[in-house]
PDB file of N, CA, C and O in Angstrom:
ATOM      1  N   UNK A   1     114.447 135.351  80.348  1.00  0.00           N
ATOM      2  CA  UNK A   1     113.892 135.599  81.664  1.00  0.00           C
ATOM      3  C   UNK A   1     112.562 134.850  81.784  1.00  0.00           C
ATOM      4  O   UNK A   1     111.691 134.977  80.924  1.00  0.00           O
ATOM      5  N   UNK A   2     112.419 134.089  82.829  1.00  0.00           N
ATOM      6  CA  UNK A   2     111.199 133.311  83.048  1.00  0.00           C
ATOM      7  C   UNK A   2     110.065 134.209  83.533  1.00  0.00           C
ATOM      8  O   UNK A   2     110.266 135.099  84.359  1.00  0.00           O
ATOM      9  N   UNK A   3     108.884 133.958  83.006  1.00  0.00           N
ATOM     10  CA  UNK A   3     107.723 134.729  83.448  1.00  0.00           C
ATOM     11  C   UNK A   3     107.254 134.292  84.825  1.00  0.00           C
ATOM     12  O   UNK A   3     106.812 135.108  85.633  1.00  0.00           O
ATOM     13  N   UNK A   4     107.355 132.997  85.083  1.00  0.00           N
ATOM     14  CA  UNK A   4     106.909 132.455  86.356  1.00  0.00           C
ATOM     15  C   UNK A   4     108.046 131.694  86.996  1.00  0.00           C
ATOM     16  O   UNK A   4     108.649 130.821  86.372  1.00  0.00           O
ATOM     17  N   UNK A   5     108.337 132.020  88.231  1.00  0.00           N
ATOM     18  CA  UNK A   5     109.369 131.295  88.954  1.00  0.00           C
ATOM     19  C   UNK A   5     108.737 130.146  89.709  1.00  0.00           C
ATOM     20  O   UNK A   5     107.674 130.294  90.311  1.00  0.00           O
ATOM     21  N   UNK A   6     109.382 129.024  89.674  1.00  0.00           N
ATOM     22  CA  UNK A   6     108.901 127.865  90.423  1.00  0.00           C
ATOM     23  C   UNK A   6     109.218 128.085  91.897  1.00  0.00           C
ATOM     24  O   UNK A   6     110.362 128.341  92.273  1.00  0.00           O
ATOM     25  N   UNK A   7     108.199 127.981  92.707  1.00  0.00           N
ATOM     26  CA  UNK A   7     108.366 128.176  94.147  1.00  0.00           C
ATOM     27  C   UNK A   7     108.972 126.911  94.736  1.00  0.00           C
ATOM     28  O   UNK A   7     108.353 125.848  94.704  1.00  0.00           O
ATOM     29  N   UNK A   8     110.158 127.023  95.263  1.00  0.00           N
ATOM     30  CA  UNK A   8     110.838 125.841  95.783  1.00  0.00           C
ATOM     31  C   UNK A   8     110.766 125.735  97.295  1.00  0.00           C
ATOM     32  O   UNK A   8     110.930 124.644  97.840  1.00  0.00           O
ATOM     33  N   UNK A   9     110.527 126.828  97.976  1.00  0.00           N
ATOM     34  CA  UNK A   9     110.432 126.771  99.425  1.00  0.00           C
ATOM     35  C   UNK A   9     109.102 127.349  99.876  1.00  0.00           C
ATOM     36  O   UNK A   9     108.529 128.223  99.225  1.00  0.00           O
ATOM     37  N   UNK A  10     108.636 126.855 100.976  1.00  0.00           N
ATOM     38  CA  UNK A  10     107.361 127.323 101.503  1.00  0.00           C
ATOM     39  C   UNK A  10     107.528 128.445 102.489  1.00  0.00           C
ATOM     40  O   UNK A  10     108.641 128.843 102.831  1.00  0.00           O
ATOM     41  N   UNK A  11     106.412 128.942 102.934  1.00  0.00           N
ATOM     42  CA  UNK A  11     106.402 129.982 103.949  1.00  0.00           C
ATOM     43  C   UNK A  11     106.451 129.326 105.319  1.00  0.00           C
ATOM     44  O   UNK A  11     105.853 128.267 105.512  1.00  0.00           O
ATOM     45  N   UNK A  12     107.143 129.925 106.267  1.00  0.00           N
ATOM     46  CA  UNK A  12     107.099 129.390 107.623  1.00  0.00           C
ATOM     47  C   UNK A  12     105.660 129.371 108.123  1.00  0.00           C
ATOM     48  O   UNK A  12     104.921 130.336 107.928  1.00  0.00           O
ATOM     49  N   UNK A  13     105.268 128.295 108.754  1.00  0.00           N
ATOM     50  CA  UNK A  13     103.919 128.173 109.264  1.00  0.00           C
ATOM     51  C   UNK A  13     102.967 127.468 108.323  1.00  0.00           C
ATOM     52  O   UNK A  13     101.830 127.188 108.702  1.00  0.00           O
ATOM     53  N   UNK A  14     103.400 127.168 107.097  1.00  0.00           N
ATOM     54  CA  UNK A  14     102.591 126.366 106.172  1.00  0.00           C
ATOM     55  C   UNK A  14     103.017 124.914 106.347  1.00  0.00           C
ATOM     56  O   UNK A  14     104.192 124.583 106.186  1.00  0.00           O
ATOM     57  N   UNK A  15     102.084 124.070 106.670  1.00  0.00           N
ATOM     58  CA  UNK A  15     102.395 122.667 106.909  1.00  0.00           C
ATOM     59  C   UNK A  15     101.694 121.792 105.874  1.00  0.00           C
ATOM     60  O   UNK A  15     100.543 122.039 105.515  1.00  0.00           O
ATOM     61  N   UNK A  16     102.395 120.778 105.406  1.00  0.00           N
ATOM     62  CA  UNK A  16     101.885 119.864 104.396  1.00  0.00           C
ATOM     63  C   UNK A  16     102.151 118.432 104.830  1.00  0.00           C
ATOM     64  O   UNK A  16     103.029 118.166 105.651  1.00  0.00           O
ATOM     65  N   UNK A  17     101.373 117.514 104.260  1.00  0.00           N
ATOM     66  CA  UNK A  17     101.641 116.095 104.466  1.00  0.00           C
ATOM     67  C   UNK A  17     102.022 115.517 103.117  1.00  0.00           C
ATOM     68  O   UNK A  17     101.239 115.580 102.170  1.00  0.00           O
ATOM     69  N   UNK A  18     103.230 114.948 103.020  1.00  0.00           N
ATOM     70  CA  UNK A  18     103.725 114.364 101.783  1.00  0.00           C
ATOM     71  C   UNK A  18     103.225 112.928 101.676  1.00  0.00           C
ATOM     72  O   UNK A  18     103.507 112.098 102.540  1.00  0.00           O
ATOM     73  N   UNK A  19     102.477 112.639 100.606  1.00  0.00           N
ATOM     74  CA  UNK A  19     101.924 111.306 100.389  1.00  0.00           C
ATOM     75  C   UNK A  19     102.994 110.304  99.962  1.00  0.00           C
ATOM     76  O   UNK A  19     102.885 109.112 100.250  1.00  0.00           O
ATOM     77  N   UNK A  20     104.012 110.782  99.284  1.00  0.00           N
ATOM     78  CA  UNK A  20     105.077 109.894  98.817  1.00  0.00           C
ATOM     79  C   UNK A  20     105.996 109.454  99.953  1.00  0.00           C
ATOM     80  O   UNK A  20     106.313 108.271 100.081  1.00  0.00           O
ATOM     81  N   UNK A  21     106.421 110.410 100.776  1.00  0.00           N
ATOM     82  CA  UNK A  21     107.363 110.122 101.863  1.00  0.00           C
ATOM     83  C   UNK A  21     106.669 109.830 103.191  1.00  0.00           C
ATOM     84  O   UNK A  21     107.308 109.409 104.155  1.00  0.00           O
ATOM     85  N   UNK A  22     105.344 110.060 103.232  1.00  0.00           N
ATOM     86  CA  UNK A  22     104.544 109.830 104.437  1.00  0.00           C
ATOM     87  C   UNK A  22     105.109 110.583 105.641  1.00  0.00           C
ATOM     88  O   UNK A  22     105.336 110.019 106.712  1.00  0.00           O
ATOM     89  N   UNK A  23     105.328 111.906 105.415  1.00  0.00           N
ATOM     90  CA  UNK A  23     105.855 112.738 106.491  1.00  0.00           C
ATOM     91  C   UNK A  23     105.299 114.147 106.397  1.00  0.00           C
ATOM     92  O   UNK A  23     104.822 114.576 105.346  1.00  0.00           O
ATOM     93  N   UNK A  24     105.366 114.853 107.501  1.00  0.00           N
ATOM     94  CA  UNK A  24     104.926 116.248 107.583  1.00  0.00           C
ATOM     95  C   UNK A  24     106.088 117.134 107.161  1.00  0.00           C
ATOM     96  O   UNK A  24     107.237 116.894 107.533  1.00  0.00           O
ATOM     97  N   UNK A  25     105.773 118.172 106.370  1.00  0.00           N
ATOM     98  CA  UNK A  25     106.790 119.115 105.900  1.00  0.00           C
ATOM     99  C   UNK A  25     106.354 120.534 106.231  1.00  0.00           C
ATOM    100  O   UNK A  25     105.172 120.864 106.133  1.00  0.00           O
ATOM    101  N   UNK A  26     107.297 121.366 106.618  1.00  0.00           N
ATOM    102  CA  UNK A  26     106.996 122.788 106.770  1.00  0.00           C
ATOM    103  C   UNK A  26     107.342 123.456 105.452  1.00  0.00           C
ATOM    104  O   UNK A  26     108.495 123.453 105.020  1.00  0.00           O
ATOM    105  N   UNK A  27     106.338 124.021 104.827  1.00  0.00           N
ATOM    106  CA  UNK A  27     106.533 124.553 103.481  1.00  0.00           C
ATOM    107  C   UNK A  27     106.563 123.400 102.499  1.00  0.00           C
ATOM    108  O   UNK A  27     106.950 122.293 102.873  1.00  0.00           O
ATOM    109  N   UNK A  28     106.169 123.621 101.264  1.00  0.00           N
ATOM    110  CA  UNK A  28     106.139 122.509 100.326  1.00  0.00           C
ATOM    111  C   UNK A  28     107.543 122.096  99.893  1.00  0.00           C
ATOM    112  O   UNK A  28     108.245 122.860  99.231  1.00  0.00           O
ATOM    113  N   UNK A  29     107.939 120.906 100.264  1.00  0.00           N
ATOM    114  CA  UNK A  29     109.221 120.366  99.835  1.00  0.00           C
ATOM    115  C   UNK A  29     109.040 119.481  98.608  1.00  0.00           C
ATOM    116  O   UNK A  29     109.923 119.404  97.754  1.00  0.00           O
ATOM    117  N   UNK A  30     107.899 118.818  98.524  1.00  0.00           N
ATOM    118  CA  UNK A  30     107.616 117.899  97.426  1.00  0.00           C
ATOM    119  C   UNK A  30     106.602 118.525  96.469  1.00  0.00           C
ATOM    120  O   UNK A  30     105.931 119.492  96.829  1.00  0.00           O
ATOM    121  N   UNK A  31     106.482 117.982  95.251  1.00  0.00           N
ATOM    122  CA  UNK A  31     105.524 118.520  94.281  1.00  0.00           C
ATOM    123  C   UNK A  31     104.088 118.467  94.796  1.00  0.00           C
ATOM    124  O   UNK A  31     103.747 117.617  95.618  1.00  0.00           O
ATOM    125  N   UNK A  32     103.258 119.371  94.309  1.00  0.00           N
ATOM    126  CA  UNK A  32     101.865 119.474  94.756  1.00  0.00           C
ATOM    127  C   UNK A  32     101.101 118.170  94.553  1.00  0.00           C
ATOM    128  O   UNK A  32     100.223 117.843  95.351  1.00  0.00           O
ATOM    129  N   UNK A  33     101.420 117.423  93.504  1.00  0.00           N
ATOM    130  CA  UNK A  33     100.703 116.173  93.242  1.00  0.00           C
ATOM    131  C   UNK A  33     100.937 115.126  94.334  1.00  0.00           C
ATOM    132  O   UNK A  33     100.206 114.138  94.408  1.00  0.00           O
ATOM    133  N   UNK A  34     101.944 115.333  95.176  1.00  0.00           N
ATOM    134  CA  UNK A  34     102.286 114.367  96.217  1.00  0.00           C
ATOM    135  C   UNK A  34     101.988 114.847  97.626  1.00  0.00           C
ATOM    136  O   UNK A  34     102.501 114.277  98.589  1.00  0.00           O
ATOM    137  N   UNK A  35     101.164 115.892  97.772  1.00  0.00           N
ATOM    138  CA  UNK A  35     100.962 116.400  99.133  1.00  0.00           C
ATOM    139  C   UNK A  35      99.541 116.883  99.373  1.00  0.00           C
ATOM    140  O   UNK A  35      98.817 117.238  98.442  1.00  0.00           O
ATOM    141  N   UNK A  36      99.160 116.887 100.645  1.00  0.00           N
ATOM    142  CA  UNK A  36      97.926 117.493 101.128  1.00  0.00           C
ATOM    143  C   UNK A  36      98.326 118.753 101.871  1.00  0.00           C
ATOM    144  O   UNK A  36      99.377 118.786 102.512  1.00  0.00           O
ATOM    145  N   UNK A  37      97.512 119.783 101.794  1.00  0.00           N
ATOM    146  CA  UNK A  37      97.786 120.989 102.555  1.00  0.00           C
ATOM    147  C   UNK A  37      97.560 122.225 101.717  1.00  0.00           C
ATOM    148  O   UNK A  37      97.165 122.118 100.557  1.00  0.00           O
ATOM    149  N   UNK A  38      97.800 123.386 102.274  1.00  0.00           N
ATOM    150  CA  UNK A  38      98.479 123.617 103.541  1.00  0.00           C
ATOM    151  C   UNK A  38      97.551 123.494 104.745  1.00  0.00           C
ATOM    152  O   UNK A  38      96.340 123.687 104.644  1.00  0.00           O
ATOM    153  N   UNK A  39      98.146 123.172 105.870  1.00  0.00           N
ATOM    154  CA  UNK A  39      97.460 123.093 107.151  1.00  0.00           C
ATOM    155  C   UNK A  39      98.016 124.182 108.053  1.00  0.00           C
ATOM    156  O   UNK A  39      99.123 124.677 107.843  1.00  0.00           O
ATOM    157  N   UNK A  40      97.239 124.545 109.053  1.00  0.00           N
ATOM    158  CA  UNK A  40      97.619 125.637 109.954  1.00  0.00           C
ATOM    159  C   UNK A  40      98.692 125.232 110.956  1.00  0.00           C
ATOM    160  O   UNK A  40      99.421 126.086 111.460  1.00  0.00           O
ATOM    161  N   UNK A  41      98.795 123.926 111.252  1.00  0.00           N
ATOM    162  CA  UNK A  41      99.769 123.492 112.250  1.00  0.00           C
ATOM    163  C   UNK A  41     100.363 122.146 111.868  1.00  0.00           C
ATOM    164  O   UNK A  41      99.813 121.415 111.044  1.00  0.00           O
ATOM    165  N   UNK A  42     101.484 121.838 112.478  1.00  0.00           N
ATOM    166  CA  UNK A  42     102.143 120.547 112.265  1.00  0.00           C
ATOM    167  C   UNK A  42     101.217 119.409 112.709  1.00  0.00           C
ATOM    168  O   UNK A  42     101.132 118.375 112.046  1.00  0.00           O
ATOM    169  N   UNK A  43     100.534 119.609 113.824  1.00  0.00           N
ATOM    170  CA  UNK A  43      99.609 118.607 114.370  1.00  0.00           C
ATOM    171  C   UNK A  43      98.491 118.299 113.375  1.00  0.00           C
ATOM    172  O   UNK A  43      98.170 117.136 113.128  1.00  0.00           O
ATOM    173  N   UNK A  44      97.906 119.347 112.812  1.00  0.00           N
ATOM    174  CA  UNK A  44      96.827 119.173 111.840  1.00  0.00           C
ATOM    175  C   UNK A  44      97.329 118.414 110.599  1.00  0.00           C
ATOM    176  O   UNK A  44      96.635 117.535 110.088  1.00  0.00           O
ATOM    177  N   UNK A  45      98.515 118.750 110.124  1.00  0.00           N
ATOM    178  CA  UNK A  45      99.092 118.068 108.962  1.00  0.00           C
ATOM    179  C   UNK A  45      99.393 116.603 109.267  1.00  0.00           C
ATOM    180  O   UNK A  45      99.287 115.751 108.384  1.00  0.00           O
ATOM    181  N   UNK A  46      99.766 116.306 110.503  1.00  0.00           N
ATOM    182  CA  UNK A  46     100.088 114.923 110.858  1.00  0.00           C
ATOM    183  C   UNK A  46      98.857 114.023 110.833  1.00  0.00           C
ATOM    184  O   UNK A  46      98.984 112.800 110.777  1.00  0.00           O
ATOM    185  N   UNK A  47      97.671 114.619 110.875  1.00  0.00           N
ATOM    186  CA  UNK A  47      96.423 113.859 110.834  1.00  0.00           C
ATOM    187  C   UNK A  47      95.754 113.945 109.455  1.00  0.00           C
ATOM    188  O   UNK A  47      94.557 113.681 109.337  1.00  0.00           O
ATOM    189  N   UNK A  48      96.499 114.305 108.432  1.00  0.00           N
ATOM    190  CA  UNK A  48      95.936 114.506 107.098  1.00  0.00           C
ATOM    191  C   UNK A  48      95.250 113.258 106.562  1.00  0.00           C
ATOM    192  O   UNK A  48      94.175 113.360 105.970  1.00  0.00           O
ATOM    193  N   UNK A  49      95.833 112.102 106.749  1.00  0.00           N
ATOM    194  CA  UNK A  49      95.247 110.872 106.219  1.00  0.00           C
ATOM    195  C   UNK A  49      93.949 110.531 106.947  1.00  0.00           C
ATOM    196  O   UNK A  49      92.994 110.074 106.318  1.00  0.00           O
ATOM    197  N   UNK A  50      93.898 110.745 108.265  1.00  0.00           N
ATOM    198  CA  UNK A  50      92.669 110.498 109.018  1.00  0.00           C
ATOM    199  C   UNK A  50      91.565 111.460 108.574  1.00  0.00           C
ATOM    200  O   UNK A  50      90.406 111.072 108.430  1.00  0.00           O
ATOM    201  N   UNK A  51      91.950 112.727 108.360  1.00  0.00           N
ATOM    202  CA  UNK A  51      90.986 113.730 107.907  1.00  0.00           C
ATOM    203  C   UNK A  51      90.429 113.348 106.539  1.00  0.00           C
ATOM    204  O   UNK A  51      89.222 113.436 106.313  1.00  0.00           O
ATOM    205  N   UNK A  52      91.292 112.928 105.637  1.00  0.00           N
ATOM    206  CA  UNK A  52      90.851 112.516 104.299  1.00  0.00           C
ATOM    207  C   UNK A  52      89.920 111.306 104.387  1.00  0.00           C
ATOM    208  O   UNK A  52      88.910 111.243 103.686  1.00  0.00           O
ATOM    209  N   UNK A  53      90.260 110.359 105.238  1.00  0.00           N
ATOM    210  CA  UNK A  53      89.424 109.165 105.405  1.00  0.00           C
ATOM    211  C   UNK A  53      88.036 109.551 105.934  1.00  0.00           C
ATOM    212  O   UNK A  53      87.021 109.060 105.440  1.00  0.00           O
ATOM    213  N   UNK A  54      87.998 110.426 106.932  1.00  0.00           N
ATOM    214  CA  UNK A  54      86.715 110.873 107.500  1.00  0.00           C
ATOM    215  C   UNK A  54      85.871 111.600 106.453  1.00  0.00           C
ATOM    216  O   UNK A  54      84.660 111.390 106.374  1.00  0.00           O
ATOM    217  N   UNK A  55      86.502 112.447 105.656  1.00  0.00           N
ATOM    218  CA  UNK A  55      85.761 113.173 104.620  1.00  0.00           C
ATOM    219  C   UNK A  55      85.252 112.226 103.543  1.00  0.00           C
ATOM    220  O   UNK A  55      84.149 112.412 103.031  1.00  0.00           O
ATOM    221  N   UNK A  56      86.035 111.218 103.195  1.00  0.00           N
ATOM    222  CA  UNK A  56      85.580 110.224 102.219  1.00  0.00           C
ATOM    223  C   UNK A  56      84.368 109.465 102.737  1.00  0.00           C
ATOM    224  O   UNK A  56      83.423 109.216 101.990  1.00  0.00           O
ATOM    225  N   UNK A  57      84.392 109.095 104.022  1.00  0.00           N
ATOM    226  CA  UNK A  57      83.248 108.390 104.605  1.00  0.00           C
ATOM    227  C   UNK A  57      82.004 109.272 104.611  1.00  0.00           C
ATOM    228  O   UNK A  57      80.905 108.799 104.324  1.00  0.00           O
ATOM    229  N   UNK A  58      82.173 110.550 104.936  1.00  0.00           N
ATOM    230  CA  UNK A  58      81.045 111.484 104.923  1.00  0.00           C
ATOM    231  C   UNK A  58      80.445 111.559 103.520  1.00  0.00           C
ATOM    232  O   UNK A  58      79.224 111.541 103.365  1.00  0.00           O
ATOM    233  N   UNK A  59      81.283 111.641 102.516  1.00  0.00           N
ATOM    234  CA  UNK A  59      80.796 111.718 101.148  1.00  0.00           C
ATOM    235  C   UNK A  59      80.093 110.421 100.745  1.00  0.00           C
ATOM    236  O   UNK A  59      79.026 110.458 100.133  1.00  0.00           O
ATOM    237  N   UNK A  60      80.682 109.289 101.082  1.00  0.00           N
ATOM    238  CA  UNK A  60      80.106 108.000 100.707  1.00  0.00           C
ATOM    239  C   UNK A  60      78.756 107.742 101.362  1.00  0.00           C
ATOM    240  O   UNK A  60      77.931 107.012 100.812  1.00  0.00           O
ATOM    241  N   UNK A  61      78.524 108.328 102.519  1.00  0.00           N
ATOM    242  CA  UNK A  61      77.260 108.115 103.227  1.00  0.00           C
ATOM    243  C   UNK A  61      76.298 109.289 103.095  1.00  0.00           C
ATOM    244  O   UNK A  61      75.242 109.285 103.728  1.00  0.00           O
ATOM    245  N   UNK A  62      76.632 110.283 102.298  1.00  0.00           N
ATOM    246  CA  UNK A  62      75.770 111.449 102.107  1.00  0.00           C
ATOM    247  C   UNK A  62      74.625 111.081 101.170  1.00  0.00           C
ATOM    248  O   UNK A  62      74.864 110.788  99.999  1.00  0.00           O
ATOM    249  N   UNK A  63      73.388 111.090 101.661  1.00  0.00           N
ATOM    250  CA  UNK A  63      72.258 110.688 100.817  1.00  0.00           C
ATOM    251  C   UNK A  63      72.023 111.622  99.632  1.00  0.00           C
ATOM    252  O   UNK A  63      71.415 111.216  98.642  1.00  0.00           O
ATOM    253  N   UNK A  64      72.488 112.849  99.717  1.00  0.00           N
ATOM    254  CA  UNK A  64      72.311 113.778  98.593  1.00  0.00           C
ATOM    255  C   UNK A  64      73.072 113.314  97.354  1.00  0.00           C
ATOM    256  O   UNK A  64      72.711 113.679  96.236  1.00  0.00           O
ATOM    257  N   UNK A  65      74.117 112.515  97.541  1.00  0.00           N
ATOM    258  CA  UNK A  65      74.913 112.036  96.412  1.00  0.00           C
ATOM    259  C   UNK A  65      74.463 110.657  95.930  1.00  0.00           C
ATOM    260  O   UNK A  65      74.870 110.219  94.854  1.00  0.00           O
ATOM    261  N   UNK A  66      73.643 109.981  96.699  1.00  0.00           N
ATOM    262  CA  UNK A  66      73.310 108.604  96.358  1.00  0.00           C
ATOM    263  C   UNK A  66      71.823 108.343  96.182  1.00  0.00           C
ATOM    264  O   UNK A  66      71.419 107.183  96.097  1.00  0.00           O
ATOM    265  N   UNK A  67      71.008 109.361  96.127  1.00  0.00           N
ATOM    266  CA  UNK A  67      69.579 109.123  95.927  1.00  0.00           C
ATOM    267  C   UNK A  67      69.295 108.882  94.437  1.00  0.00           C
ATOM    268  O   UNK A  67      69.962 109.456  93.576  1.00  0.00           O
ATOM    269  N   UNK A  68      68.326 108.053  94.144  1.00  0.00           N
ATOM    270  CA  UNK A  68      68.004 107.680  92.767  1.00  0.00           C
ATOM    271  C   UNK A  68      67.488 108.869  91.962  1.00  0.00           C
ATOM    272  O   UNK A  68      67.780 108.984  90.772  1.00  0.00           O
ATOM    273  N   UNK A  69      66.729 109.745  92.597  1.00  0.00           N
ATOM    274  CA  UNK A  69      66.131 110.877  91.883  1.00  0.00           C
ATOM    275  C   UNK A  69      67.147 111.957  91.549  1.00  0.00           C
ATOM    276  O   UNK A  69      66.963 112.695  90.581  1.00  0.00           O
ATOM    277  N   UNK A  70      68.198 112.063  92.317  1.00  0.00           N
ATOM    278  CA  UNK A  70      69.134 113.164  92.127  1.00  0.00           C
ATOM    279  C   UNK A  70      70.463 112.776  91.533  1.00  0.00           C
ATOM    280  O   UNK A  70      71.443 113.491  91.742  1.00  0.00           O
ATOM    281  N   UNK A  71      70.550 111.694  90.814  1.00  0.00           N
ATOM    282  CA  UNK A  71      71.835 111.252  90.269  1.00  0.00           C
ATOM    283  C   UNK A  71      72.446 112.244  89.294  1.00  0.00           C
ATOM    284  O   UNK A  71      73.670 112.317  89.180  1.00  0.00           O
ATOM    285  N   UNK A  72      71.625 113.007  88.593  1.00  0.00           N
ATOM    286  CA  UNK A  72      72.145 113.933  87.590  1.00  0.00           C
ATOM    287  C   UNK A  72      72.285 115.352  88.089  1.00  0.00           C
ATOM    288  O   UNK A  72      72.531 116.257  87.292  1.00  0.00           O
ATOM    289  N   UNK A  73      72.137 115.576  89.373  1.00  0.00           N
ATOM    290  CA  UNK A  73      72.266 116.928  89.898  1.00  0.00           C
ATOM    291  C   UNK A  73      73.282 116.951  91.032  1.00  0.00           C
ATOM    292  O   UNK A  73      73.581 115.925  91.643  1.00  0.00           O
ATOM    293  N   UNK A  74      73.799 118.129  91.297  1.00  0.00           N
ATOM    294  CA  UNK A  74      74.747 118.300  92.399  1.00  0.00           C
ATOM    295  C   UNK A  74      73.989 118.764  93.623  1.00  0.00           C
ATOM    296  O   UNK A  74      72.933 119.382  93.487  1.00  0.00           O
ATOM    297  N   UNK A  75      74.495 118.485  94.824  1.00  0.00           N
ATOM    298  CA  UNK A  75      73.777 118.888  96.039  1.00  0.00           C
ATOM    299  C   UNK A  75      73.785 120.387  96.226  1.00  0.00           C
ATOM    300  O   UNK A  75      74.705 121.081  95.795  1.00  0.00           O
ATOM    301  N   UNK A  76      72.744 120.875  96.876  1.00  0.00           N
ATOM    302  CA  UNK A  76      72.681 122.294  97.201  1.00  0.00           C
ATOM    303  C   UNK A  76      73.422 122.525  98.493  1.00  0.00           C
ATOM    304  O   UNK A  76      73.357 121.719  99.421  1.00  0.00           O
ATOM    305  N   UNK A  77      74.122 123.625  98.541  1.00  0.00           N
ATOM    306  CA  UNK A  77      74.909 123.913  99.745  1.00  0.00           C
ATOM    307  C   UNK A  77      74.156 124.786 100.685  1.00  0.00           C
ATOM    308  O   UNK A  77      74.666 125.130 101.751  1.00  0.00           O
TER     309      UNK A  77
END
């Protein structure tokens, strides 16, 4: 008897974006390593790549991460 069952189907209303197939899925159809999510709606999941790009730009331009004095410390929230 297995201690942990592998979850093969998602819950209705959980939306993911599959990086491998480049499509929106309701419930996780693909492995976690290949998806972003969960998102609250299909629309939100369809914009996953844009959201990731925007967050990457925010991080790259955040002075708290790129100042010379603070290279060895993490930013305060």
